[in-house]
C-alpha positions in Angstrom: 112.0 100.5 115.6 111.7 101.0 119.0 113.7 104.4 118.4 111.7 105.2 115.2 108.2 104.4 117.3 109.5 107.1 120.2 110.3 109.8 117.4 106.9 109.1 115.8 105.0 109.8 118.7 107.2 112.7 119.6 106.9 114.3 116.3 103.1 114.3 116.5 103.7 115.6 120.4 105.7 118.3 119.2 103.3 119.6 116.6 100.3 119.2 119.0 102.0 121.6 121.2 103.4 124.3 118.4 99.9 124.2 117.1 99.2 126.1 120.6 96.1 124.3 121.1 96.5 123.4 124.4 93.4 121.1 124.7 94.4 119.0 121.9 97.7 118.6 123.1 96.3 117.7 126.5 94.2 114.9 124.6 97.6 113.6 123.1 99.6 113.6 126.1 96.7 111.6 127.6 96.7 108.8 125.0 100.5 108.7 124.2 100.6 105.3 125.3 97.6 104.2 122.8 99.6 106.2 120.2 102.7 104.4 120.9 100.5 100.8 120.1 99.6 102.2 117.1 102.7 103.3 116.2 104.2 99.9 116.9 101.7 98.2 115.0 102.2 99.9 112.2 105.8 101.3 112.0 106.8 97.9 110.2 110.6 98.2 108.2 108.8 98.0 105.4 106.5 101.4 106.3 109.7 103.2 108.1 110.7 104.9 104.8 107.3 106.0 103.7 106.4 107.4 107.3 109.3 109.3 107.6 108.8 111.0 104.0 105.5 111.8 105.5 107.0 113.7 108.1 109.7 115.0 106.2 106.5 116.8 104.3 105.0 117.9 106.9 108.5 119.3 108.8 109.3 120.9 105.8 106.2 122.7 105.0 106.3 123.9 108.8 109.8 125.1 108.4 108.5 127.1 105.3 106.1 128.6 107.6 103.6 127.2 104.7 100.4 126.2 107.3 98.5 125.0 104.6 100.6 122.7 102.7 101.6 121.5 106.6 97.9 121.1 107.3 97.2 119.0 104.2 100.4 117.0 104.7 99.2 116.0 108.1 95.9 115.2 107.0 97.2 113.1 104.0 99.7 111.3 106.8 96.8 110.9 109.1 94.6 109.0 106.2 97.6 107.0 104.8 98.3 105.9 108.6 94.5 104.9 108.8 94.7 103.0 105.9 97.9 101.2 107.0 96.1 100.5 110.4 92.9 99.3 108.6 94.9 97.4 106.3 96.7 95.5 109.4 93.5 94.9 110.9 91.9 93.3 108.1 95.1 91.0 107.7 95.1 90.1 111.4 91.4 89.4 110.9 92.0 87.1 108.0 94.8 85.1 109.8 92.6 84.9 112.9 90.0 83.3 110.6 92.4 81.0 109.3 93.4 80.0 112.5 89.7 79.0 113.4 89.7 76.7 110.5 92.4 74.4 111.5 
């Protein structure tokens, strides 16, 4: 999983760099450790295949030079990642509340 986390962060950094939006790229470089933390929390064995497929859709759109589809795929990926993080946070909250009851 550690190798996938590095890949995940590098994937997002590479796309940001290719976007030619230096400010956005510099922001991601600045928060790289935070991105790695989120990636580590979300990249469970169960999610690896799903995340890999989402990345493939983004990459294939970029290779085809289809910025509209790439943008849509990236937004969907980020929405899904947010949902995965929200579900993880809710699960951890419920676990913490269960421990408080014991």
